[in-house]
TIMAR-407303 format. One record per residue (C-alpha): residue number from 0; x, z, y. Coordinates in Angstrom, 1 decimal. Last residue first. Example, Ala and Ser with C-alpha at 12.3 -4.5 7.8 and 13.67 -1.06 7.14 Angstrom:
REM TIMAR-407303
{k: 1	u: 13.7	w: 7.1	v: -1.1}
{k: 0	u: 12.3	w: 7.8	v: -4.5}
REM end
This chain:
REM TIMAR-407303
{k: 478	u: 116.6	w: 79.9	v: 41.4}
{k: 477	u: 117.1	w: 76.2	v: 40.6}
{k: 476	u: 113.9	w: 74.3	v: 40.4}
{k: 475	u: 112.0	w: 74.1	v: 37.1}
{k: 474	u: 111.5	w: 70.5	v: 35.9}
{k: 473	u: 108.1	w: 69.1	v: 36.7}
{k: 472	u: 104.5	w: 69.1	v: 35.5}
{k: 471	u: 104.2	w: 72.9	v: 35.2}
{k: 470	u: 102.7	w: 72.4	v: 31.7}
{k: 469	u: 105.5	w: 70.1	v: 30.6}
{k: 468	u: 108.1	w: 72.6	v: 32.0}
{k: 467	u: 106.5	w: 75.4	v: 29.9}
{k: 466	u: 107.0	w: 73.4	v: 26.7}
{k: 465	u: 110.6	w: 72.6	v: 27.5}
{k: 464	u: 111.2	w: 76.3	v: 28.3}
{k: 463	u: 109.8	w: 77.3	v: 24.9}
{k: 462	u: 111.9	w: 74.7	v: 23.1}
{k: 461	u: 115.0	w: 75.8	v: 25.1}
{k: 460	u: 114.6	w: 79.4	v: 24.2}
{k: 459	u: 115.6	w: 81.8	v: 26.9}
{k: 458	u: 115.8	w: 85.1	v: 25.0}
{k: 457	u: 113.5	w: 87.9	v: 25.9}
{k: 456	u: 113.6	w: 91.7	v: 25.7}
{k: 455	u: 110.4	w: 93.4	v: 27.0}
{k: 454	u: 110.2	w: 97.0	v: 28.4}
{k: 453	u: 107.0	w: 98.8	v: 29.4}
{k: 452	u: 105.9	w: 100.0	v: 32.9}
{k: 451	u: 103.7	w: 103.0	v: 33.5}
{k: 450	u: 104.9	w: 102.8	v: 37.1}
{k: 449	u: 106.3	w: 99.9	v: 39.2}
{k: 448	u: 107.9	w: 100.2	v: 42.6}
{k: 447	u: 107.2	w: 97.1	v: 44.8}
{k: 446	u: 109.3	w: 94.9	v: 47.1}
{k: 445	u: 107.2	w: 92.0	v: 48.4}
{k: 444	u: 108.7	w: 92.0	v: 51.9}
{k: 443	u: 111.6	w: 94.4	v: 52.3}
{k: 442	u: 111.1	w: 98.2	v: 52.1}
{k: 441	u: 109.7	w: 100.5	v: 54.8}
{k: 440	u: 107.8	w: 102.3	v: 52.0}
{k: 439	u: 108.1	w: 100.4	v: 48.7}
{k: 438	u: 104.7	w: 99.1	v: 47.7}
{k: 437	u: 103.3	w: 100.7	v: 44.6}
{k: 436	u: 102.5	w: 98.8	v: 41.4}
{k: 435	u: 100.3	w: 100.4	v: 38.7}
{k: 434	u: 97.3	w: 98.4	v: 39.7}
{k: 433	u: 99.2	w: 95.2	v: 39.1}
{k: 432	u: 99.4	w: 96.1	v: 35.4}
{k: 431	u: 102.8	w: 96.6	v: 33.8}
{k: 430	u: 105.9	w: 94.7	v: 32.8}
{k: 429	u: 109.6	w: 95.3	v: 32.6}
{k: 428	u: 112.2	w: 92.8	v: 31.7}
{k: 427	u: 115.3	w: 92.8	v: 29.6}
{k: 426	u: 117.7	w: 90.0	v: 29.2}
{k: 425	u: 118.7	w: 86.7	v: 27.5}
{k: 424	u: 120.5	w: 83.5	v: 28.4}
{k: 423	u: 123.0	w: 85.3	v: 30.6}
{k: 422	u: 122.9	w: 82.4	v: 33.0}
{k: 421	u: 119.3	w: 83.2	v: 34.0}
{k: 420	u: 120.0	w: 86.7	v: 35.3}
{k: 419	u: 119.7	w: 85.8	v: 38.9}
{k: 418	u: 116.0	w: 85.3	v: 38.3}
{k: 417	u: 113.7	w: 82.4	v: 37.9}
{k: 416	u: 114.6	w: 81.9	v: 34.2}
{k: 415	u: 114.1	w: 85.6	v: 33.5}
{k: 414	u: 110.6	w: 85.7	v: 34.9}
{k: 413	u: 109.7	w: 82.4	v: 33.3}
{k: 412	u: 110.9	w: 83.6	v: 29.9}
{k: 411	u: 108.9	w: 86.8	v: 30.2}
{k: 410	u: 105.8	w: 84.9	v: 31.1}
{k: 409	u: 106.2	w: 82.7	v: 28.0}
{k: 408	u: 107.0	w: 85.8	v: 25.9}
{k: 407	u: 103.8	w: 87.5	v: 27.1}
{k: 406	u: 101.8	w: 84.3	v: 26.4}
{k: 405	u: 103.2	w: 84.2	v: 22.9}
{k: 404	u: 102.5	w: 87.9	v: 22.4}
{k: 403	u: 98.8	w: 87.5	v: 23.2}
{k: 402	u: 97.5	w: 89.2	v: 26.4}
{k: 401	u: 94.5	w: 91.4	v: 25.5}
{k: 400	u: 91.0	w: 90.0	v: 25.9}
{k: 399	u: 87.7	w: 91.6	v: 27.0}
{k: 398	u: 88.0	w: 90.3	v: 30.6}
{k: 397	u: 90.7	w: 87.7	v: 31.0}
{k: 396	u: 93.5	w: 89.0	v: 33.3}
{k: 395	u: 95.8	w: 86.6	v: 35.2}
{k: 394	u: 99.4	w: 86.8	v: 33.9}
{k: 393	u: 101.7	w: 87.4	v: 36.8}
{k: 392	u: 105.4	w: 86.5	v: 37.2}
{k: 391	u: 107.4	w: 88.0	v: 40.0}
{k: 390	u: 110.6	w: 86.0	v: 40.5}
{k: 389	u: 114.1	w: 87.2	v: 41.1}
{k: 388	u: 116.5	w: 90.0	v: 41.7}
{k: 387	u: 118.2	w: 91.3	v: 38.5}
{k: 386	u: 118.3	w: 94.8	v: 37.1}
{k: 385	u: 115.2	w: 94.3	v: 35.0}
{k: 384	u: 113.6	w: 90.9	v: 35.3}
{k: 383	u: 110.0	w: 91.1	v: 36.5}
{k: 382	u: 106.6	w: 91.0	v: 34.9}
{k: 381	u: 103.1	w: 91.8	v: 36.3}
{k: 380	u: 99.9	w: 91.7	v: 34.3}
{k: 379	u: 96.5	w: 91.3	v: 36.0}
{k: 378	u: 94.2	w: 94.3	v: 35.7}
{k: 377	u: 94.5	w: 95.3	v: 39.4}
{k: 376	u: 93.9	w: 91.9	v: 41.0}
{k: 375	u: 96.1	w: 89.0	v: 41.9}
{k: 374	u: 95.9	w: 86.2	v: 44.4}
{k: 373	u: 95.8	w: 87.5	v: 48.0}
{k: 372	u: 98.3	w: 90.3	v: 48.7}
{k: 371	u: 100.5	w: 90.2	v: 45.5}
{k: 370	u: 100.6	w: 86.4	v: 45.4}
{k: 369	u: 101.6	w: 86.2	v: 49.1}
{k: 368	u: 104.3	w: 88.9	v: 48.6}
{k: 367	u: 105.9	w: 87.2	v: 45.6}
{k: 366	u: 105.8	w: 83.8	v: 47.5}
{k: 365	u: 107.5	w: 85.3	v: 50.5}
{k: 364	u: 110.1	w: 87.2	v: 48.4}
{k: 363	u: 110.9	w: 84.0	v: 46.6}
{k: 362	u: 110.1	w: 82.3	v: 43.3}
{k: 361	u: 106.6	w: 83.6	v: 42.8}
{k: 360	u: 105.3	w: 82.5	v: 39.4}
{k: 359	u: 101.6	w: 82.6	v: 38.3}
{k: 358	u: 100.5	w: 82.3	v: 34.7}
{k: 357	u: 96.8	w: 81.4	v: 33.9}
{k: 356	u: 95.7	w: 82.0	v: 30.3}
{k: 355	u: 93.2	w: 79.5	v: 28.6}
{k: 354	u: 95.7	w: 78.5	v: 25.9}
{k: 353	u: 98.4	w: 78.0	v: 28.6}
{k: 352	u: 97.7	w: 77.2	v: 32.2}
{k: 351	u: 100.3	w: 76.8	v: 34.9}
{k: 350	u: 101.1	w: 78.1	v: 38.4}
{k: 349	u: 104.2	w: 77.8	v: 40.5}
{k: 348	u: 104.8	w: 79.1	v: 44.0}
{k: 347	u: 101.8	w: 79.7	v: 46.2}
{k: 346	u: 98.4	w: 79.4	v: 44.4}
{k: 345	u: 96.1	w: 76.6	v: 45.5}
{k: 344	u: 92.8	w: 77.9	v: 47.0}
{k: 343	u: 89.8	w: 77.0	v: 45.0}
{k: 342	u: 87.2	w: 76.4	v: 47.7}
{k: 341	u: 87.8	w: 72.7	v: 47.5}
{k: 340	u: 86.8	w: 72.5	v: 43.9}
{k: 339	u: 83.7	w: 74.5	v: 44.5}
{k: 338	u: 83.0	w: 72.4	v: 47.6}
{k: 337	u: 83.3	w: 69.2	v: 45.6}
{k: 336	u: 81.1	w: 70.5	v: 42.8}
{k: 335	u: 78.4	w: 71.7	v: 45.2}
{k: 334	u: 78.5	w: 68.4	v: 47.1}
{k: 333	u: 78.1	w: 66.4	v: 43.9}
{k: 332	u: 75.0	w: 68.3	v: 42.9}
{k: 331	u: 73.5	w: 68.1	v: 46.4}
{k: 330	u: 74.1	w: 64.4	v: 46.5}
{k: 329	u: 72.3	w: 64.0	v: 43.1}
{k: 328	u: 69.4	w: 66.1	v: 44.3}
{k: 327	u: 69.2	w: 64.1	v: 47.5}
{k: 326	u: 69.3	w: 60.8	v: 45.6}
{k: 325	u: 66.0	w: 61.8	v: 44.0}
{k: 324	u: 65.2	w: 59.9	v: 40.8}
{k: 323	u: 66.8	w: 62.3	v: 38.3}
{k: 322	u: 66.8	w: 61.0	v: 34.7}
{k: 321	u: 70.6	w: 60.8	v: 34.6}
{k: 320	u: 70.9	w: 64.2	v: 36.2}
{k: 319	u: 68.7	w: 65.7	v: 33.5}
{k: 318	u: 70.8	w: 64.0	v: 30.7}
{k: 317	u: 74.0	w: 65.3	v: 32.3}
{k: 316	u: 72.6	w: 68.8	v: 32.3}
{k: 315	u: 71.8	w: 68.6	v: 28.6}
{k: 314	u: 75.3	w: 67.3	v: 27.9}
{k: 313	u: 76.8	w: 70.2	v: 30.0}
{k: 312	u: 74.8	w: 72.7	v: 28.1}
{k: 311	u: 76.1	w: 71.3	v: 24.8}
{k: 310	u: 79.7	w: 71.3	v: 26.1}
{k: 309	u: 79.3	w: 74.9	v: 27.2}
{k: 308	u: 78.0	w: 75.9	v: 23.7}
{k: 307	u: 80.9	w: 74.0	v: 22.1}
{k: 306	u: 83.4	w: 75.8	v: 24.3}
{k: 305	u: 81.8	w: 79.2	v: 23.5}
{k: 304	u: 82.1	w: 78.4	v: 19.7}
{k: 303	u: 85.7	w: 77.4	v: 20.2}
{k: 302	u: 86.5	w: 80.7	v: 22.0}
{k: 301	u: 84.9	w: 82.8	v: 19.3}
{k: 300	u: 86.7	w: 80.9	v: 16.5}
{k: 299	u: 90.0	w: 81.2	v: 18.3}
{k: 298	u: 89.5	w: 85.0	v: 18.9}
{k: 297	u: 88.6	w: 85.6	v: 15.3}
{k: 296	u: 91.6	w: 83.7	v: 14.0}
{k: 295	u: 94.1	w: 85.4	v: 16.4}
{k: 294	u: 95.2	w: 88.5	v: 14.4}
{k: 293	u: 95.8	w: 86.7	v: 11.0}
{k: 292	u: 97.2	w: 83.6	v: 12.7}
{k: 291	u: 99.7	w: 85.5	v: 14.8}
{k: 290	u: 100.8	w: 87.6	v: 11.9}
{k: 289	u: 101.2	w: 84.5	v: 9.7}
{k: 288	u: 103.1	w: 82.6	v: 12.5}
{k: 287	u: 105.5	w: 85.6	v: 12.7}
{k: 286	u: 106.0	w: 85.6	v: 9.0}
{k: 285	u: 106.7	w: 81.9	v: 9.0}
{k: 284	u: 109.2	w: 82.3	v: 11.8}
{k: 283	u: 110.8	w: 85.2	v: 9.9}
{k: 282	u: 111.2	w: 82.9	v: 6.9}
{k: 281	u: 113.0	w: 80.4	v: 9.1}
{k: 280	u: 115.3	w: 83.1	v: 10.4}
{k: 279	u: 116.1	w: 84.2	v: 6.8}
{k: 278	u: 116.7	w: 80.6	v: 5.8}
{k: 277	u: 119.2	w: 80.2	v: 8.5}
{k: 276	u: 118.4	w: 78.3	v: 11.7}
{k: 275	u: 119.8	w: 75.0	v: 12.9}
{k: 274	u: 118.1	w: 73.1	v: 10.0}
{k: 273	u: 114.7	w: 74.3	v: 11.3}
{k: 272	u: 112.5	w: 74.3	v: 8.2}
{k: 271	u: 109.4	w: 72.4	v: 6.8}
{k: 270	u: 108.7	w: 73.5	v: 3.3}
{k: 269	u: 108.5	w: 71.0	v: 0.4}
{k: 268	u: 106.9	w: 72.7	v: -2.7}
{k: 267	u: 107.7	w: 72.1	v: -6.4}
{k: 266	u: 105.4	w: 73.2	v: -9.1}
{k: 265	u: 103.4	w: 76.5	v: -9.4}
{k: 264	u: 101.0	w: 78.1	v: -7.0}
{k: 263	u: 102.8	w: 81.4	v: -6.1}
{k: 262	u: 106.3	w: 80.7	v: -7.5}
{k: 261	u: 106.5	w: 77.4	v: -5.6}
{k: 260	u: 110.0	w: 76.2	v: -6.7}
{k: 259	u: 112.1	w: 74.6	v: -4.0}
{k: 258	u: 112.5	w: 71.6	v: -1.7}
{k: 257	u: 113.5	w: 72.6	v: 1.8}
{k: 256	u: 112.5	w: 70.2	v: 4.6}
{k: 255	u: 114.3	w: 69.3	v: 7.9}
{k: 254	u: 115.5	w: 65.9	v: 6.7}
{k: 253	u: 116.4	w: 67.0	v: 3.2}
{k: 252	u: 117.7	w: 70.5	v: 2.2}
{k: 251	u: 117.9	w: 71.5	v: -1.5}
{k: 250	u: 116.9	w: 74.8	v: -3.2}
{k: 249	u: 119.1	w: 77.8	v: -4.0}
{k: 248	u: 121.3	w: 80.3	v: -2.2}
{k: 247	u: 118.3	w: 82.1	v: -0.7}
{k: 246	u: 115.2	w: 80.7	v: -2.3}
{k: 245	u: 113.3	w: 84.0	v: -2.6}
{k: 244	u: 113.3	w: 84.6	v: 1.2}
{k: 243	u: 112.1	w: 81.0	v: 1.6}
{k: 242	u: 109.3	w: 81.5	v: -1.0}
{k: 241	u: 108.3	w: 84.8	v: 0.8}
{k: 240	u: 108.0	w: 82.9	v: 4.1}
{k: 239	u: 106.0	w: 80.2	v: 2.4}
{k: 238	u: 103.6	w: 82.8	v: 1.0}
{k: 237	u: 103.1	w: 84.4	v: 4.4}
{k: 236	u: 102.2	w: 81.0	v: 5.8}
{k: 235	u: 99.9	w: 80.4	v: 2.9}
{k: 234	u: 98.0	w: 83.6	v: 3.7}
{k: 233	u: 97.3	w: 82.2	v: 7.2}
{k: 232	u: 95.4	w: 79.2	v: 6.0}
{k: 231	u: 92.4	w: 79.8	v: 8.3}
{k: 230	u: 95.0	w: 80.1	v: 11.1}
{k: 229	u: 96.0	w: 76.4	v: 10.7}
{k: 228	u: 92.4	w: 75.2	v: 10.6}
{k: 227	u: 91.6	w: 77.4	v: 13.6}
{k: 226	u: 94.5	w: 76.0	v: 15.6}
{k: 225	u: 93.3	w: 72.5	v: 14.8}
{k: 224	u: 89.8	w: 73.3	v: 15.8}
{k: 223	u: 91.1	w: 75.0	v: 19.0}
{k: 222	u: 92.8	w: 71.9	v: 20.0}
{k: 221	u: 89.7	w: 69.8	v: 19.2}
{k: 220	u: 87.6	w: 72.2	v: 21.4}
{k: 219	u: 90.1	w: 71.9	v: 24.2}
{k: 218	u: 90.0	w: 68.1	v: 24.1}
{k: 217	u: 86.2	w: 68.2	v: 24.0}
{k: 216	u: 86.0	w: 70.5	v: 27.0}
{k: 215	u: 88.3	w: 68.3	v: 29.1}
{k: 214	u: 86.5	w: 65.1	v: 28.0}
{k: 213	u: 83.2	w: 66.7	v: 28.9}
{k: 212	u: 84.4	w: 67.6	v: 32.4}
{k: 211	u: 85.8	w: 64.2	v: 33.1}
{k: 210	u: 82.7	w: 62.4	v: 31.8}
{k: 209	u: 80.4	w: 64.7	v: 33.7}
{k: 208	u: 82.1	w: 64.0	v: 37.0}
{k: 207	u: 82.2	w: 60.3	v: 36.3}
{k: 206	u: 78.5	w: 60.3	v: 35.6}
{k: 205	u: 77.8	w: 62.0	v: 38.9}
{k: 204	u: 79.9	w: 59.5	v: 40.7}
{k: 203	u: 78.1	w: 56.6	v: 38.9}
{k: 202	u: 74.7	w: 58.2	v: 40.0}
{k: 201	u: 75.6	w: 58.4	v: 43.7}
{k: 200	u: 75.8	w: 54.7	v: 44.5}
{k: 199	u: 72.6	w: 53.7	v: 42.7}
{k: 198	u: 70.8	w: 56.8	v: 44.0}
{k: 197	u: 71.5	w: 55.9	v: 47.6}
{k: 196	u: 73.8	w: 57.9	v: 49.8}
{k: 195	u: 76.7	w: 55.4	v: 49.8}
{k: 194	u: 74.4	w: 52.7	v: 51.0}
{k: 193	u: 72.0	w: 50.4	v: 49.3}
{k: 192	u: 69.7	w: 50.1	v: 46.3}
{k: 191	u: 68.0	w: 53.4	v: 45.5}
{k: 190	u: 66.7	w: 56.0	v: 47.9}
{k: 189	u: 68.0	w: 54.2	v: 51.0}
{k: 188	u: 66.1	w: 51.0	v: 50.3}
{k: 187	u: 63.0	w: 52.7	v: 49.1}
{k: 186	u: 62.7	w: 54.8	v: 52.3}
{k: 185	u: 63.4	w: 51.8	v: 54.5}
{k: 184	u: 60.8	w: 49.8	v: 52.6}
{k: 183	u: 58.2	w: 52.6	v: 52.9}
{k: 182	u: 58.9	w: 53.1	v: 56.6}
{k: 181	u: 58.6	w: 49.3	v: 57.2}
{k: 180	u: 55.2	w: 49.4	v: 55.6}
{k: 179	u: 54.7	w: 48.1	v: 52.1}
{k: 178	u: 56.2	w: 45.5	v: 49.8}
{k: 177	u: 59.8	w: 44.9	v: 48.9}
{k: 176	u: 62.9	w: 43.7	v: 50.6}
{k: 175	u: 63.9	w: 44.6	v: 54.2}
{k: 174	u: 63.5	w: 41.9	v: 56.8}
{k: 173	u: 65.6	w: 43.3	v: 59.6}
{k: 172	u: 64.1	w: 44.2	v: 62.9}
{k: 171	u: 66.1	w: 42.5	v: 65.5}
{k: 170	u: 68.9	w: 43.5	v: 67.8}
{k: 169	u: 70.1	w: 41.4	v: 70.7}
{k: 168	u: 71.7	w: 44.0	v: 72.9}
{k: 167	u: 69.5	w: 45.3	v: 75.7}
{k: 166	u: 70.5	w: 44.5	v: 79.3}
{k: 165	u: 71.2	w: 47.6	v: 81.5}
{k: 164	u: 68.5	w: 48.2	v: 84.1}
{k: 163	u: 67.1	w: 51.3	v: 82.5}
{k: 162	u: 70.5	w: 53.0	v: 82.6}
{k: 161	u: 69.7	w: 56.3	v: 80.9}
{k: 160	u: 71.7	w: 59.2	v: 82.2}
{k: 159	u: 68.9	w: 61.5	v: 83.3}
{k: 158	u: 67.0	w: 61.0	v: 80.1}
{k: 157	u: 70.0	w: 62.4	v: 78.2}
{k: 156	u: 69.1	w: 66.0	v: 79.3}
{k: 155	u: 71.4	w: 68.3	v: 77.3}
{k: 154	u: 72.6	w: 71.4	v: 79.0}
{k: 153	u: 74.9	w: 74.1	v: 77.6}
{k: 152	u: 73.8	w: 77.6	v: 76.7}
{k: 151	u: 74.3	w: 77.1	v: 73.0}
{k: 150	u: 76.7	w: 74.3	v: 72.4}
{k: 149	u: 76.7	w: 70.6	v: 73.1}
{k: 148	u: 78.9	w: 70.6	v: 76.2}
{k: 147	u: 80.6	w: 67.4	v: 75.0}
{k: 146	u: 84.0	w: 69.1	v: 74.6}
{k: 145	u: 82.2	w: 72.1	v: 73.0}
{k: 144	u: 80.7	w: 70.1	v: 70.2}
{k: 143	u: 78.5	w: 72.2	v: 67.9}
{k: 142	u: 77.1	w: 70.0	v: 65.2}
{k: 141	u: 73.5	w: 71.0	v: 64.4}
{k: 140	u: 73.0	w: 72.1	v: 68.0}
{k: 139	u: 71.7	w: 75.3	v: 69.5}
{k: 138	u: 69.3	w: 76.6	v: 72.2}
{k: 137	u: 70.5	w: 74.0	v: 74.7}
{k: 136	u: 69.1	w: 74.3	v: 78.2}
{k: 135	u: 67.1	w: 71.0	v: 78.8}
{k: 134	u: 64.4	w: 72.7	v: 81.0}
{k: 133	u: 61.8	w: 72.5	v: 78.2}
{k: 132	u: 64.0	w: 74.5	v: 75.9}
{k: 131	u: 66.7	w: 72.6	v: 73.9}
{k: 130	u: 67.3	w: 71.8	v: 70.2}
{k: 129	u: 70.0	w: 69.3	v: 69.4}
{k: 128	u: 70.5	w: 67.2	v: 66.3}
{k: 127	u: 73.7	w: 65.1	v: 66.4}
{k: 126	u: 75.2	w: 61.7	v: 65.7}
{k: 125	u: 78.6	w: 60.8	v: 67.2}
{k: 124	u: 80.2	w: 58.7	v: 64.4}
{k: 123	u: 77.1	w: 56.7	v: 63.7}
{k: 122	u: 74.7	w: 57.2	v: 66.6}
{k: 121	u: 71.3	w: 58.5	v: 65.7}
{k: 120	u: 70.9	w: 61.2	v: 68.4}
{k: 119	u: 67.9	w: 63.3	v: 67.2}
{k: 118	u: 66.7	w: 65.5	v: 70.1}
{k: 117	u: 64.3	w: 68.4	v: 69.5}
{k: 116	u: 62.6	w: 69.6	v: 72.7}
{k: 115	u: 61.0	w: 73.0	v: 72.9}
{k: 114	u: 57.9	w: 74.4	v: 74.5}
{k: 113	u: 56.7	w: 78.0	v: 74.4}
{k: 112	u: 53.0	w: 78.9	v: 74.7}
{k: 111	u: 52.2	w: 81.8	v: 77.0}
{k: 110	u: 50.9	w: 85.0	v: 75.6}
{k: 109	u: 47.3	w: 86.1	v: 75.8}
{k: 108	u: 46.9	w: 86.9	v: 72.1}
{k: 107	u: 50.1	w: 87.5	v: 70.2}
{k: 106	u: 52.3	w: 85.1	v: 68.1}
{k: 105	u: 52.5	w: 82.7	v: 70.9}
{k: 104	u: 51.7	w: 79.0	v: 70.2}
{k: 103	u: 54.7	w: 76.7	v: 69.8}
{k: 102	u: 54.6	w: 73.3	v: 71.5}
{k: 101	u: 57.1	w: 70.7	v: 70.4}
{k: 100	u: 58.3	w: 67.7	v: 72.4}
{k: 99	u: 60.2	w: 65.3	v: 70.0}
{k: 98	u: 63.0	w: 63.2	v: 71.5}
{k: 97	u: 64.6	w: 60.3	v: 69.5}
{k: 96	u: 67.9	w: 59.0	v: 70.7}
{k: 95	u: 68.7	w: 55.5	v: 69.5}
{k: 94	u: 69.6	w: 54.5	v: 73.1}
{k: 93	u: 67.2	w: 51.6	v: 73.5}
{k: 92	u: 64.9	w: 53.5	v: 75.9}
{k: 91	u: 64.6	w: 57.1	v: 74.9}
{k: 90	u: 62.8	w: 56.9	v: 71.5}
{k: 89	u: 59.5	w: 58.7	v: 71.3}
{k: 88	u: 57.7	w: 61.8	v: 70.0}
{k: 87	u: 55.0	w: 63.7	v: 71.8}
{k: 86	u: 53.0	w: 66.9	v: 71.5}
{k: 85	u: 54.3	w: 67.8	v: 68.1}
{k: 84	u: 52.8	w: 71.1	v: 67.0}
{k: 83	u: 54.6	w: 74.4	v: 66.3}
{k: 82	u: 54.2	w: 76.1	v: 62.9}
{k: 81	u: 58.0	w: 76.3	v: 62.5}
{k: 80	u: 59.6	w: 75.7	v: 65.9}
{k: 79	u: 61.8	w: 78.7	v: 66.7}
{k: 78	u: 62.6	w: 80.8	v: 63.7}
{k: 77	u: 62.4	w: 77.9	v: 61.2}
{k: 76	u: 64.6	w: 75.8	v: 63.6}
{k: 75	u: 67.3	w: 78.4	v: 63.6}
{k: 74	u: 67.3	w: 78.7	v: 59.8}
{k: 73	u: 67.6	w: 75.0	v: 59.5}
{k: 72	u: 70.6	w: 75.0	v: 61.9}
{k: 71	u: 72.4	w: 77.8	v: 60.0}
{k: 70	u: 72.1	w: 76.6	v: 56.5}
{k: 69	u: 70.5	w: 79.0	v: 53.9}
{k: 68	u: 72.1	w: 78.7	v: 50.4}
{k: 67	u: 71.0	w: 76.6	v: 47.5}
{k: 66	u: 69.8	w: 73.9	v: 49.9}
{k: 65	u: 66.2	w: 73.0	v: 49.3}
{k: 64	u: 65.5	w: 69.9	v: 47.3}
{k: 63	u: 64.0	w: 66.7	v: 48.8}
{k: 62	u: 61.4	w: 64.8	v: 46.7}
{k: 61	u: 61.3	w: 61.1	v: 47.7}
{k: 60	u: 58.2	w: 60.2	v: 49.6}
{k: 59	u: 60.0	w: 59.7	v: 52.9}
{k: 58	u: 58.9	w: 59.0	v: 56.5}
{k: 57	u: 61.6	w: 57.6	v: 58.7}
{k: 56	u: 64.6	w: 58.5	v: 60.9}
{k: 55	u: 68.0	w: 56.9	v: 60.5}
{k: 54	u: 71.8	w: 57.2	v: 60.7}
{k: 53	u: 73.2	w: 55.7	v: 57.4}
{k: 52	u: 76.7	w: 54.5	v: 58.5}
{k: 51	u: 77.9	w: 58.0	v: 59.1}
{k: 50	u: 75.3	w: 60.5	v: 57.9}
{k: 49	u: 72.9	w: 61.7	v: 60.6}
{k: 48	u: 69.7	w: 61.7	v: 58.6}
{k: 47	u: 66.2	w: 62.6	v: 59.9}
{k: 46	u: 63.4	w: 62.6	v: 57.3}
{k: 45	u: 59.8	w: 63.1	v: 58.2}
{k: 44	u: 57.6	w: 64.2	v: 55.3}
{k: 43	u: 54.2	w: 63.2	v: 56.6}
{k: 42	u: 50.6	w: 64.4	v: 56.2}
{k: 41	u: 48.0	w: 62.0	v: 57.5}
{k: 40	u: 44.4	w: 62.8	v: 56.8}
{k: 39	u: 44.3	w: 66.1	v: 58.6}
{k: 38	u: 47.7	w: 66.5	v: 60.3}
{k: 37	u: 50.6	w: 68.2	v: 58.6}
{k: 36	u: 54.3	w: 67.6	v: 59.2}
{k: 35	u: 57.0	w: 68.6	v: 56.7}
{k: 34	u: 60.2	w: 68.2	v: 58.6}
{k: 33	u: 63.2	w: 67.0	v: 56.6}
{k: 32	u: 66.8	w: 67.4	v: 57.9}
{k: 31	u: 70.0	w: 65.7	v: 56.7}
{k: 30	u: 73.7	w: 66.0	v: 57.9}
{k: 29	u: 74.5	w: 69.4	v: 56.4}
{k: 28	u: 72.6	w: 68.7	v: 53.2}
{k: 27	u: 69.2	w: 69.6	v: 51.9}
{k: 26	u: 68.0	w: 70.9	v: 55.2}
{k: 25	u: 64.3	w: 71.7	v: 54.8}
{k: 24	u: 61.8	w: 72.7	v: 57.4}
{k: 23	u: 58.1	w: 73.3	v: 56.5}
{k: 22	u: 54.8	w: 73.5	v: 58.3}
{k: 21	u: 55.5	w: 71.6	v: 61.5}
{k: 20	u: 52.0	w: 70.8	v: 62.8}
{k: 19	u: 51.0	w: 67.3	v: 63.7}
{k: 18	u: 49.3	w: 66.7	v: 67.1}
{k: 17	u: 51.1	w: 63.4	v: 67.7}
{k: 16	u: 52.7	w: 62.2	v: 64.4}
{k: 15	u: 50.7	w: 59.2	v: 63.5}
{k: 14	u: 53.5	w: 57.1	v: 62.0}
{k: 13	u: 53.8	w: 53.3	v: 62.1}
{k: 12	u: 54.9	w: 53.2	v: 65.8}
{k: 11	u: 57.7	w: 55.7	v: 65.0}
{k: 10	u: 59.3	w: 53.4	v: 62.4}
{k: 9	u: 58.8	w: 50.3	v: 64.6}
{k: 8	u: 60.6	w: 52.0	v: 67.5}
{k: 7	u: 63.4	w: 53.1	v: 65.2}
{k: 6	u: 63.7	w: 49.5	v: 63.9}
{k: 5	u: 64.0	w: 48.2	v: 67.4}
{k: 4	u: 66.7	w: 50.8	v: 68.2}
{k: 3	u: 68.9	w: 49.9	v: 65.3}
{k: 2	u: 68.7	w: 51.8	v: 62.0}
{k: 1	u: 72.0	w: 52.7	v: 60.3}
{k: 0	u: 73.2	w: 50.6	v: 57.3}
REM end
């Protein structure tokens, strides 16, 4: 609900603004400005909002937070009109354009005062704040609109285009609920009950954000708990491998399990095995899981503890936001999260997350070059199929952590899969840090010469590929 011209007139008539000094200027969001005006006996926080469907001007008692980073128009106003005094403020006819004439005293004795005009055009879809000098020459505008001439150096004198003879539309002052002046009722209405910028509308969006984030962290914490539980029993994995090696030629198979004597703990033990593999290969799998568990237990515990700490901090922040009365604080919170999400540029090619590691795949020379130029850093890991043209695969670095073998094998499988050597089913790759890559002089786009590279032999395992496909969210495309 935007204010109509009669309501704007009523708002201004209730406020004693003439002679007020502008002591503070806050721009909590791009489309909102608050002027802290002081006059003995009648200080006012004057809010001007240009949001679509909520264009308005009124006094507010709701705390308004500062923007986390300086915003251009607020900084301009601070440099030009802060400490100035309002000589007049009025609406131009029935146009929903409010003009404030501001006199700024010179900083030095004997200088001439400077006068500015601050226009607030409260039109939904075409709202703007424009600062001009006293001749109408534009100093700057909140929304720079070259097609309208609303940029620095242009001219803005809406008084000259007013058609005083045009009949006014039949607007009335709406009967807003609650006690108090019209300013107080407008302020209360927008702060809580109505409009997409009210607390009642913003709080569910804040709750939804926290719910999504908490669910993600809880899922990761549970995954790490299960991994920690498995890793904590690492010695048993080695024992099962030994039992399999000691059961060659004996024991009975049943539905993917081998029943045999447990010569470590006594009795009979059922060991899960892959029927398509030999007992030796199954034993090797248990030994590999043992080595992985033994080396990874500390990292898993550390990561889970950090996830739980983050979850605790998130719950505390959610409680603070739940108790927050100011819609401007809630709106700033959401805007920051949206901008953070928007700022995250999508990677070219394919990207996926595995156990906290980010893997990037460039499937063409163009994608390889784009990843190299803009998305990877010196300590990221680079993999490429040896002797075959194809994808560059990168593993993004995590400070203080070395790339686990399973992640390295995942990256190697992707590099081989998206190369001309896919049909061979296995092959060699080389890998090194991005900082050890050198662009080939006068070579084709994306071509690099690696140094300090190491070799990795991988086999395209269907189970691993199936798992990677699920993380990518689609079947790999043909190379």
